[in-house]
N, C-alpha and C positions, 0 to 999 in steps of 0.2 A: 542747730542740728536737726536734721530730718530725723521721723521715728524710724526708716529705713536705716539710717547710720546707728541709731541707738541699738535695733535689733542686731547690729552686726557685731557690736562690741563684746556680745556675751561669748562669740566664737574666737578659736584659736586662730593665728594667723594664715596657718596652711588651710585650715576650711573655709576661712574668710575669702580665701583669693577668688573664687568667681564671683561672689556677691560685691566684693570690693571692685573687681575689674568695671561690673555693672555700673556703681558708684561713680568711679573714674571716669568711666565713658559719657555718663550723664552730665558729669561736671563740666567735662571739655567741650562737650557739644551744647552747652548752654549759648544762648544767646546774650546779645551785650547787655549791660546792666542797667538796672532801673534808675531813672534820673526822674527829676522833678517836671511835672507836665509843663507844656509851653504856657507862658502866661496868657490868659483869656481863653485858654482850650477848655474845651467843654468837659465837665468831671463824669464820665459813664459808670455805671454800674459795673462791678465786676461779673462774671457769669454766675459765680454763686450768689451774688446779691440779687442778681436778676430773677434766678430760680427762686430765692426766697421771697421775693417781693412777689412774684407770680403766685406761689404759695398762700402768702397772706391774703391776696385777693380772692384765692379761691374757697378759703375758709378764713373772713377776718376776724383779727384778734385772737388767733390760735395761740393758746398760751406752751401748745408742744415746741414752738420755737423760741422759746424764753431759755436763759441760762443762768440759773438760781444757783448761787453761793450763799452758805450761812458759816461764818468763821467766830470762833469764840476768841476773844483778846483777854488772856489772864495778865495781870497786872495793871498798874496804872495807866490810864488813856488820857492825854490833854486833848479834850473834844474839840477846842478852839484850832488846835494844831492838826488834828485828824482833819477837819473840814477844810482847812487852807491847802492840806496835801491833796485832797480829793479834787479841790477847785484846779490845783496846778496840773494835775492830770487830764481833767477835761480841757485846759489851754492847751496841753500839748499834745493831745491827739484829735485833730480835728474830726475823726469819725465819731466820737462822742459828743459832737456838737451837729451832726448830720442828720437831717430828714429826709424822707425820699416820698415827695409829693407824685402825682400823677398829672401829665401835660399833655391834652390831646391823646390820652389812652396810653401814654407812653411813661415809662418810670424814669424820673430824674431823681437828681441828690442835690441838696441845698445846704451850704455849711454854715452856720452862724458864727460871725467874726468873733475872735476870742476876746478882743477887747471890750467888746459890749455884750456877751453872751452872759447872762444872769443864771446860775444853777448852784446849788449846794444842797448837801444831804439832809435828808430829816434826822432829826433827834429824838428819840422816845424815852423819857427816864421812868424807869420802873424800881428805884431805889425805893426801898420799904414795902413794896407790894407782897404779900403772902405768896401769891403766885406768878411770879416774875417770869421764872423759866417757861411755865405752861404759856403765859403770855406770849413770850418770843417766839415759843414755835408755831403759835397761831399766827402770829405776824409773818413769821416765815412762809408759812403756806399760802397765806394770803397774797403776800407781794409775789410769790412763785408764780401764781395763777393768775394775776393781773395781767390784762393784755396792754400791748402797747399799741399806739397810732403811728403807723410807720410815716403817714403823711405830716404828723405834726411834730413827733418826737416830744421831749428827748427820749433816747433809746436806752437809759442807763438811770437806774434807781438805787440809789445807797441808803439805808436807814440804819443808824447807830442807836442799837438798844443797850442803855445802861442799864444792868441788874444789880449792881454793887458798885461799891468805890473802887475795888479791883477787878470787876468781871463785866466786860461789854461786848455785846454781840454785834457784827456786822452782817448786815444783809445786803447782799449786790445782787442785782438782776440786770442781765442786759438782754437784748435782742440779738439773735444770732446773725441778723443781717449787719451787726457791726461788731461782733467779737465771736472768738471761738474758744475753747477749753485752753489753747496755749496762751492766749491773750490774757487770760485771767492770772497766768503765771507772770507775764510781763507787767501787769497793773499791779500785781502784789509786792512783785520786788522794786518796782519804782515808788509805790507809796511807802515803803520802809525807809527807802534813803531819803524821799524827801522829808516823812516826818522826822527822822532823826536829824536832819539838816535843820528844819523849821525849829525843832524843839531845843536845837544847841543856838539859837538865833542867828543860823548862816542862811545863805542863799541857796536858790534851786540849785542842786549840785548835777543834773542831767544834762548830758551834751545835745545840743539841739538835734531834732532829727533831720537827717538828709532828705527823706522821702515821706511822703504821707500814704496812707492806703490808697486814696484815691489815684496817686501816682503809679501805685502797683496796678490799679484796675485799669488806666490808661495805657500802659504797658501790655498787660495781659489782652486786652482787646487788638491791640496793635499785632502783638504775635500771633493772635489766631484769625487776624483778618486775611481775606483773599488765600492766596497760595503761598504760605510763609515758607520761606526755602531752608531755614534750619531743620534739625532734626527732630523738632515737634510735628512737623508734616507727617510723619510715619507713626505718631502715637495714635491719632484717630484710626488710622488704618488697623492697627494692631487690635483696638478694641472692637471694629465690626467685624473682624475674623474672629475675636473670641467669641462673641455672641452672633455668630452666624447661624440660620438653622433654627430650630425651634427653641425659643426661650422658656426655660422653665419657670415657673411660678410656684414658691413652695405652699406645699397643701398639708400643712401640719393640722391634727385633728385637733378640732376646737371644742370647747365646753357650751358655747353659745352659738348662734348662726352668726355669720360675717355680716355686717352692715352694709347696705348697696354703697354708702359712702364712707370711705375711710374716716375713723376715728381715732382720737388721740389720747383717751382717758387710759391712765396707767398708774402702775405701782411698782415698787421694788421689792425683792427678797433677796437676802443676803446669804452665803454658804461659804464655807471654807475647804480647799483641796487639803488633803493631807499631807504631811511630810513625806510619806511613802510615795504617794502618786505624783508629788510635784517633784522630788528627786528623779523617780521613774521617767517622767516627761523628758527632765533635761538631759539624761543619759540616753534616751532614746533619740532626742535630737542631735546630740551628739555623735552618735552613731551613724546617723543617716545623713549627717552634713546639713542640718535644718535648725533653724532658729525656734527659740522657745514658740514664739507666734505661730510659726509655721505647723508645729507639733499641736498647739492646741486647735488650730485652724482644722487640721484632720481630724482630731478626737470630737469637734464640735460636729463638721460634716458628716462622721459617721452617726452621730446620736440622732442629728435631723434625718440622716437616709433611714435609721431604724424606726424612728417615729413616723415618716410620712411614706416610706416605701418607694422614694424617688433615688434615681440613682444620679441626677443630675441636680447640684445644689449650688446655688449662688448666695454668696454670704458678704455682707458689707462691710468693710472697714474704714477708718480714718487715718490720713497721713498728715504730718504737720503742715507741709507745703511751704517750710522754711529753708529750703536748700541754699537758698542766696543771703548773702551778708546783709543786704540792704533790708531785707525781710525781717530778721531777727527780732528787733526793736519794735515791731509795727503791731498795733493793735486792729484786728478786724478779722472776717472770715477768711484767712487764709487757707486753714486745713481743706484738703481735699477728699473725697469719697472714692474709694476704690471698690468695685464689684468683683469679686474673686470667685471664680466658678470651679467647681470641685467634681472630677468625674468619678464617680463611683461604681461604674457599671462593672459587671463579671464578679461580684463579691470578692474585691481583693482581699490580700491579708491586710491588717494595719500598717505593716512594714511598707507594702505596694502602696498602700494609699498616700502616705508620708512623701514617697518619693515623688506620686505623682504632684501631690500639694506643693512641694520644695519647688519643682520645676515650673509648674504654674506661676506660683508667687513670684519666683526671679524673673520671669517674663513680664508679669503685669506691673511688679514695682519699677520696672526699667520703664514704664510709660505712665507713671502715676502722676507725671505734671499735666495730662489731659485733663481739664476741669470737667467733673463729672456731669455738669449740664451739656457740656459738648458731648460726652458719651452718648447719653441720652438721647442728644439729637442726631448723633451719627447712626445708632443702632434702632431708633424710632420703634420701641416697644410698643404694643398695642394698648390701646388705653382699657384701663379698669380702675374705675374710681374707687374702688374698694381695697385696693393695694397700692403700695409703693413700685414706683418702676423699678425693672430691673432684679432687686432683690427685697425680701421683707424682713431679714434678720441680719443684726449686725454683731460683729465681734471686736472687741479693743482690748490691748492689753498694755499697761502703764506701770513704771517703777513706780514703788511707794515714794510719797514725798519725803525729801531728806530735811531732818531737823535744822534749823537754824536759831541756834539759842543767841539771844541777846540779852543779857543779865540787866542791862538798863532798860529795857522798854519791855513791852509786853510779849509774852507767848501765844503764838499762835496756832491755833488748832481746830478741828473741825467741829461744828455746833450742831448736836444731835437733834434733827427736825423729824418731819413725818416722811423723809424722803421725798422722790418725784412723784408727782400726780399727773404725770403725761408721759407717753411712749411715743417717739417717732414712729417705731415700728413695730410688726407683731409681737417681735421677741426680739431682745437685745441681750448679749451676755458681755459683761465689762469685766475684765480681770486685772488685778493689782498683784505684781510681784513683790511680795514682800520677802524674799531669800528663801528661807525654808517652806514656806508654804505659799500658796495662791490664794488672795481671798476675792471671792467672786461674787457679783450681783447680777440677777436677771432684772432686766425692765421689761415689763410685759404689758400688753393691752387687755384692760378689764373687761372689756367688751367681747373679748374672745376667749379667755383663759381664766378660770378660778384659781385662788390661790393655792388650793390643795393639789393641783395639777402641777403646778411651778414647783413646789417642793417635791413631789415624786421625780420631775425631770432633774432637779438637782441632784438627788440621789442616784438617779438611773446614770446622769453624766460621770458621776465620780466612779460608779461600779464599772460602767464601759472604760473609762480611762486605767482604773486599776487592771482589767482585763488585759488592756493593749500593753501594758509595760510589765506585766506578768508574762505574757507569749505574745509578741507582737506578729509571729506568725501565723495566728487564728484567723480566719475569714472575719469579716464583719460579721456576718450572719451568728457567728458563734461567741462572739463578745460578750460577756452577761450583762443583762439589765437588771434583772430581778434579785432580789435578796432572796436566801431559801425561803424564810418565813412569808415574805409576799409572792413567790412562786407557789408556794403549798397553798396559801389562802385562794389565789387565783384559780389553781387546779382544781380544788376540794369545795369550792364555794356553792352550794346548793347541790353539788353532785353526788352525795352520798344517800340522798333521801331515797327511801326504797318501802316497796308494799308487795306484800306474798302473794305470790301467783303459784296454785295448785299445779304440778305440772302433768296431772291426768284431766283436766278441767278444761273444756273447750265452750267458747260463747253458746254453742247451740244447748250445752248441758245446762247451763243458766237460763237458757229461755224455756226449757223443759220442767225446770223447778218452778218458774210461774204458772206455766200451763197446770200444774199439780197444785199449787197453792191459791189461783184465783183463776178459774177456767173461764169464767165468765166476765171477766175484766176487758174493756175493751182495748186490743193491742193496735190496731190501725184504722186511721179514719181517711178516707178518700172521698170527700165531697158529703154528699148523705150516706155514703157505705160505709157503715162500722163491722169491723172485724173481732171477734173476740179472739182471746189467747187461745180456746180449744177449736175454734173454726180454722185459725191459721195453723195452728199445729196440724191439724187433720189434714189439710191442703199439703203443708210440708211434707207430710209422713207419705201421702200417695207419691208425690214425685220423688221422695227418698228411695222408695221401695221400687219404682219403675228403672230409676238410675242403678240401684245395686243389681236389679235383675240383667242391667245391661252390660255388669262388670264394672262398674265405676267404685272407686274404692280410695285407700289414701294414696296420693301424687296423680289420682286422675284428673285431667282438667276440663272441665265443663264450662262452655260458653253459655251466655245469657244475653239474648238480644231482644230485648222487649221494653214498652214503655212502662213509666213509673205507676204504679198499680198494686194492691193487695196481694194478688197473685206471682208479680214479680219478687215481692218481699217473700214469699211462701217458696219460689223457687230457689232463691238463695238459701234460703234456710234447709230446704231440701236437698241441695248439693251438699251442706256441711253436715248433714245427720247420714248422708250415705257415706260420708268420709272423704268426699273430693273436694276440690278447691275450684272456687267459679272465677269466671273471666268474665266481667261485665262489660256491655258495649252497649253504645248510644244507636238505636236505628235511624237517627237523623244523620250520623256521619254518612260520608262518601261511601259508596259500595267497597272501591279499591282499599280504602283505609281499614274497612272492616274484614276483609279478606285478608288484608295483610297480618292483622292481628290476630286472627284465628289461626292461619299458618305459622306464624312465629311462635305463637303459644303452643302449638303443636296439639289445637283443639281437634277430637275426633266427634265430640258430640256436643251438639249445638240445641239449646232450649231455645225455643221461640214461639212467635204465635201465626198463625195464617196469615192476619192483616199486614204483619210484618214482612214477611216472604214475598206478598203480593206487591209491596212497594218497595221492595230490595230483591228482583227477581234471582239474582246471581248469589246471593247470600249463601244458600244452603248447597250450593253444588260441590260435590266431591264429599260429603261428610255424612254421619247420621243425624237426623234430627229429630228432637222430641217436641211436640206441639203442647206446650203448657195447658192450652184451653182445652185441646182433646184429652190430655190425661186427668184433667181434673174432672171433667163431664164424665169421663169413664169411671173415673174414682168414685164419683158421686152415684153413679147407678150401681156400681158393685156394693157399695156400702149398703145401698137400700136395698138389694137384693139378697145379700150376704150378710147380715147384721153380726154374725157371729163369726166372721173370718179368722182363719187361722191365724196367731201373730207371726211376726214377719221372723224369717230367720236370722240366727246370729250372724253378726257381720263384723269386720275388721274396724276397729276404733282408730281415728287418728289420735298421734301424740303431738306433743308440744313443737316438735321440729318438722311435723308435717305440713306440707302447703294450705293454707285455708282461702287466699284469693289471689289473683293477679290482676293488677292494675296498670294500664298503660298511661304514661306522661309524655309530654312533648320532647323531642330531642333536639339537640343542637344541630346536628346534621340534616333535620327535617324527617328522619325514621325515628317515629314512636318507639319507645322501650318499655318492656314490661317489668315492673317492680313485683318481685315475688313476696309475698307475706305470709307468715306462719301462723298456727294456731296459737304458738306461744306467744308471739309478738302481739296478736289481737288482742288476748287474754291480759298482758301487760297493759296494753292501752286502756283497756275497760277499768281494770283495778286503779288505775292511776285517775281514770275521770271519776269513778266512784267515789274515792276519797276527795277529791277536790273540788266536786261540782254538789255532793250530796245526792248522787243519783238514787232513787227509789224513796228517800226521805225529804229532800228539800225541794228537788223537781221532779216532775212526773209526766208533764205534758209536753211533747217535744216536736217542734216543726221539722219537717224533712224537705228541705229545700234545695239540695245538691243534686245533679245529674246522676243518674244510676251509675255510668261510667267513670265517676270520680270517687275519689277514696272518700271523701267526706260522707256520701251516701251510706256507705258503710257503717262509719262512726257515727253517724245520726240512728241507724237502724239498732247497732250493738247499745247505744247509750240507753235508747228505749227500752228495747224488749229483753236485755238481759238485766233491766233493773225493775222490771214490773211496770214501765210505763206506757204511754201510749203516744204511738206515731202519727202523727198528722201531717199526711203527704200534701206538698204545696206544689203545683204545676208551674211551668215556666211563665204561662201568661198571667198568672197571679204574682209571681215572684218580679216581674218586670212592670206590673201596673201598683203603685203604691196604694193607691186607695183598693183595689182588690186584697191586696196583700195585708191591709191594717184589717180590712174586715173579716179575714180568716184568722188574724191574730186574736182579735177581741171575741170572735164568735167561738171558737175552740179555748179559747181562756189559755193560750201559750203560755208556758213559763220557762222554756228553754228553747233557744236557736242559736244556729251558728250560721253567720250571714257574711257575704263579702263585703268589702267597703263599698262598692259602687251601689248595691242594694241598700245599705243603711243610709248612704247620702239621699237618696232618693225618697227613701221612707222617712226619713227625719225631716226633710223639706216639705214633705206633704204633712205629716202631724203638727209641724209647726205652724204651717198656713191654716189647718184646722182649728189652731187652738186645742188641741187634744192632747193625750198623754197617752203613753206606751205602760201601761200600769199594771199588767198582768205578768211581767217578766221578772223571776227572781235571779236567772243568768242570763245575761244576752252577750254571746260571744261574737267578734268579729274577727274574722281571719282570711288567709289566702293571700292577702296582697297587703302592700303598705298602706296604712292610711294615716291621719296627721292629727294634731292634737286639738286642733279646731275642730274637726270631725268628732271628737272624742268630747270636747266640752258642749259641742251642740246635741249631742246624743245624750248626754249627762242629764241635761236639762230639763229633757223630755221623759226622765225614768224616776219613779219613786226612789226614796233614799235606801230601800232594802234592796234593789236590784244590784245586783253584781255585775258591773261593766267591764268585760273581759276583752283582752285583747290575745286570740289565740294565734299561735304560729305551729306551721307543722310542714313537712314534707312527706309526699307518699312513702319515700325508702324509710321513715320512722314511724309507719303506721299512723296516719292521720294528723294527730297533735303532738307536738314535742314540749310545747311552754304556754305559760299564760303570763299575763300582765293585768293587775287591776287596782294599781296604787296610784292615785292621783298624783301628778307632779306639777303643782302649779306653777312653778319657776320655767316651765319649759313654753317655749314661744309656739305661737299657733302653726307655722310652718314646719316645726319640727316633727319627725315621726314618732308614733306611738310606739314605744319599748314594746320588744316582743316576752319582756319580764325573765322569768327563771324556768329552768327545766322542771317537766313534770315528774313525779316520783319514778324510779328506775330509769329515767334518762339523764345523760349527762352533755353539758354544753362545754366546749372549748373555742377560745377565740385563738387561732393560730397563725403563725408567719410561714412563708416558704419552706422553712425547715421544720416544721410541725413543733416549733416552740410557742410556749404561750406569750401574748404581748402583753403590754403592760395595760392596765387601766386606761381607757379613754381611747386608745391607740387602734386603728383599723387593722383588722384581720379577715381570714376567711373563717366562718363559723363551721364547726364540726359538731356533729351530734353522734352519741354514742350510747348503749343501753340495751334491755332487753327486747325493744319493740323494732329494732334495726329489721330491714328486710333481708332476705336470703341473698339478693343481689338481682341481676336482671337478667331474664330468660334469653337463651342463647346468646349471651354477650359477655364472654368471660374476660374479654380486655377492659371493657367499659366496667366491669364488676371490680376488678382488680385496680382500676384507676381511680374509683369512686369510694369503695370500701377496704379501708386500709387496715392493717395491725394497730391494735389499740396501744399507744406508747406508754398510756399511763395507769393503765388497769392489770391489775395481778389475775384476773379470771382468764383461765385457757381460753383461746380462741375468740376473745374479745376483740370487737372491731369499731371504727369510727367512719361514719359517712361525712364525705366532704359536699356540703349542701351548695357551694358555689355563690354562696350570699355574702355581701361585705358588711361586716358587723363589727361592733366593738362592746366592751362590758363597762358598763357606767359604774362610777364609783359606789352608787347604790348597791350594784351586785345584779341589776337587771341588764340585758342585753339589748342593744338596740340594732336593728337591721337598716341598712343604709341604701340597699340595693342590691341589686344582681353586679357580679363583678363583670359579667358580660354584658351589662347594659350602660357601662360606663362608655362613652365614646369621646372621639377626639377630632375637633373641626378647627381649622386654620390655626392648629398648634395648641388650643386649649383643651384640658380633658373636662366633659361634662357629665354630671349624672342626671339622666332624664328625668329620674323621679324627683328631683331637685324642682326642675323645670315646672313639671306636671303639678307639684303642689302648690308652687307659689300661683300658677294660673288658676288652679280649682279654686283657690280662696278668694278669686274676685266673687263680689257679692250676685253677680248676673250667671255666675257659671255653675250648673248642677253637677257636673262631671267635666275632666278634662285629660287629654291624651297630648303626648309628645314623641314624635318619631324622627327619623333622620331620612330624608328622599333626596333623590337628585332630581336637579332642574333640568330644563331643556338644553343646557350647555354642560349637563354632567358633574356640575358642580354640587358637592353635598351640603345640604341646609336643613336647618331645621323646621318641621312644621307641626303647627298646633291646631289642636281639634277640641271645641269647645261643647257640650250638651247644654243650652241654657236653662235656667229654671224656669218653671212654668211660668207662662206670662210674662216674661221678659226678651227683649231682643236686643242684645248688647252688639254695638259696633266694632266690628274686628279691629278698626283702628283705634277705639278707644281701649281694647284690650291690649293691644301693643305698647299703646300709650303707658298704661298700667304695668307692663311687666318692665318697660324700660326704667320705671322708678324703684323696680323691685330688685332687678338682677344687673348684672355685668351686661354690656352690650351682647358679648360672645353668646351669651346664654339666652337672648330673644329671638324667638323662632322668626324667621322670614315671613310666614303667612300664619293666619289664623283662620280655620275653614270651621263655620257653624253646624253643627248635625243636629238633625231631629231627634235622634237617638244614638248615643253610644253602641256601637257592635259590642257585642259580648259573646266570649266563647262557652262552651257548655259549662265551664266551671264557674262562670260569671266574672270572670277577668275580663279586662279590655282585649279584645280580638284587633291585635294592631294590624294583622294581614288583611283585615276587612275594612280598613280606614280608606275612604276614597283619596284620589287624587286631590292635592290640595288646591283652594281656590285661586283666583290670581292674587297677587299681592296684595294684602288687606289695605295698604296707602297708594295703591295704584290708581290712578284716574285714566278714563280715555283722552290722551291728549298726544300730541306729536312728542317723538322721542327727544326733541331739542326746544319743547316748549314748556311755557310756565301757565299755571292756570289761574294766578291771581297777580294785580300790582306790586303786593307785598314781596312776592315770590322773586318777581324781576327786580326789584330794588335790593332784596338780601342778595339774590346771586351777584348784582353789579358791586356790591359791597364787599364780598367775598372775593371776586375777580382782583379788586383793587389791593385788598389785604394779602392775597397768596401770589399774585402774578401769575395767576393760571386760569384757563378759560373754565367757565362753570355753564353748562348747556343745560341741564337738567334739574328739574326739582328733587330728583333722587339723589343728585351728587352729594357726597359726604364730605363735610369740612377735612375730617382728619385723612381720609385716603385722597384727598386732593393735595397734601402735605402740610395740612394746618398743625400747628403747636400753640406755645404759651402765647407768644406775644402776638402773632398775628390773630389770636382769640381775643386779645385786650383791644387791639385796632379795631374787629369787628364789633363790639359791644360800644366803643366809643362813637362809631360811625352809626350805630343802630339810634344811639341816644340822639345825636343831631337829626338824624332822618326822620325819626319816628315821636320821639319826645317819650321814649322808655328808658327805663334803667333796670335792666336785667342783671342777675347776679352772674358772675363768671361760670358758675357751676352748669348754668343754663346750654350754654354751646356744647358741653359733655353729656348732656342728657339727649338735646335736641339737634342731633348732627348733621341731618339732612336738611336742604332748602327749605322744603315742605314743611319740616318740622319746625324749625327755627321761625318760618314765618307764621305759621299758628301760633307760636308763642307771642309772637310780637302782635299781632292782632288782638290776643286775648290781652295783654297788658294794656294795649291802645285803649280798648274798651272798658277795660275795667275803672269803675269808679275812683275819683282822686282821693 
């Protein structure tokens, strides 16, 4: 009886009616029965066997396709009788005597004659051994992992391990090409009958088989050959329709980077759903006219939806495939795999989801007899060697085995071994119905998931199901995943650290304290110019006095458009001293942009210099202008002429809520937006830096590397001058020249710097090539963009042990910096991003879903920042402020807010946060979602690449494609073709750019980040050669093209033709490899054709193999 039939039995007759009708229609429409194939007829592989044979060729000897069983036989066992019974089974089922060799690149099967085939189980006697059980477990693990040779066979192993007189363990391992799980039930039942008969001195009691599995395969092939007229012709059409449009690929967050080629290392973890949840699921199903399987599928899809954020989920399941009476006693891969697609769009209630799932299952199970291999052939999903086609997760439901007592013979039960060490899919959930409870087991890929993640997932699954059975009317987004202790831990972890901030103190007050304490200490260094605290304060005081005379006070906005120099630092301090707020502007920006910012910020007074106005003539039109160079010159004369000047009059001091500065950042609409930062926010940021970095005690000499219009300029200035340190100005020319930058760092003995990843990569490369060290740093912070662990390790090698190597993360809207990370994680892969760590004091981090609910550890969400350093909002943009600055749902503080950073992030089990990229930098091409940062990181890891960027551009035909850009390392000249080949070995094909363009220097914006808008048009396709469109450059290419044409029955006219786009699949691929072996004498692995998919690429591989030494 089929799995479908078994799942129907649990329902009442009335509720069974729709499903019973489907089953009856399927049976009535079934074609003629299976008969023995004609004498002499070839024995083809079934579609399932063909797929398994192909997968074995793709990864020879893969133990993931083994079916291992370990049974404990308690009671007396007659070993001679057991061996005889096993041999009788092998004689009875010819598939157990079958091998699958390749002939001319095609799979065939050969059956050893029953009367001459010699096979017997292995017997291992461990009686008397002290560690017999442990030895048996080791044997079970070894046997389960041992590969089979499909071309030679046998594809069945049986080992009888004798532990004691009345204790025996039977280890049985088959390859999936000759058996499925139901086959094991058949073999177990038949073995018991044979054993009992032989033990009693009787003959073989089993009736002869009417057909063998090869007859079924012959019948199946004829049934699906050509345009079969029966009902099955509609099956493929059903699946084509079900998987039309964009095909989803499950994107569960993983603990480790996904390998470029699918792996099968696995483990299992068991858990049990409570009686309350189990009973609730049954009741939910009855109320919705759904089976228990459908209810579990809805719950599992809901869990995957909450973990991945996807609304379109495909889950695989297995059906027995034994609806026909002829197939019931057969051994062989009769089970079929179904890909069940679930629609979770629109945040449905669980009740609505269950109804969707029920209707989809009924439609899909009505076409369950279409072999999965045929479905894949019909749907033709895009190739991705790192994932299984159509689905990456399985769900199975089985009844608990019924006890079969036999007082005269041994009792049969499971033998506890180490469990499966392989996983066919990323994640599978196996459920056994034990009546009052559901016993579950995760089977997971250990190259993707950690044990702790799977254990958390089990707890979240049960909690979600409990929420669903408690109130099935809840939307999926509101079904609980986290326990209260888990939720509290996630919300509070590192979010309760605070540092005191005096409400009546501003940063310029701290600067003035150091003026009084150490007036002659050097405050600012600019080349050979050294300005003391006393002199800097004098200049700032002159500017402050002029500003106050012009009416500047709290909330007055004063623009500063001037180059980086000590006078500009004095001007910023002067604005703060006057009580106003500064708006820093970069003179190098376009005039229209500068004028837009001045108008948008309502700036009525602009501080600048004559040379700036001369270079930007329209800058000062329509507003008051103060020339800093004139003011300071006049102030110097006045001080000389009137040394006893009257102290300035008292003026209104700003408080913590008043504006300190206003910084513009890029906007998604193309309009820059001005973030308004208060004195209180800036003071909170300084106190946090002071605590975590040891400002004024540990570090004293600060590099100032940021553009004046960037918020980090203020950060550098405040960190140095409010702690009594020295601020060393670094101009752009030195910043972009690693030799000059290194000289500056060494000459000025810089012990603190905050640099962007692009600069750090260039500096690290230079220092390493010169054989030098970055030996003065006590704190080296890298921030403002994502960087990767390989950069971290490279940099760490160049710093002494005392250096604190920090990844700092911040957004302008939270006053420069929000977190830091400095704990090495040796287990992280080179291509993984450096985590951003934990929030600074007075700052909170939350990774939330779309409903502003915390997500579990390891699950992706949007990063929100809270705390005292948040900006007031965006100037003149109340709608945008309301959109990005939200009422704080977790804080008791009145008026507390959260800022939506727009960064995709997750909290790691360590408590550190990892930023994965911008939510808005995720692109979709040809149905695939791609994180551009991931492609950039892999490209940047190439040894010849100094820096890398990847963007989406339209080609001449308007098609969107990935374009890669590489700045080579000094002295290197990488070949763009080689770079593309490298990427093809590291990434799925759809993530590989169409072109690679080499740049002498990567364009950077004023903040030191990639200026992607300035990237040039891509170079012509890196692997294109000047040739006629229908031509080939080499004789090898022409020969390869002819082989493809013969294998595919298609015209191959260009070296750029793609094998799979021409209709290639598994069998034609094998034919191509066989033909290449005959034509060129090269033996290429099957995976080659999946990596080198064009004529040109494959021809290059052939030439390399042909020229390689034997």
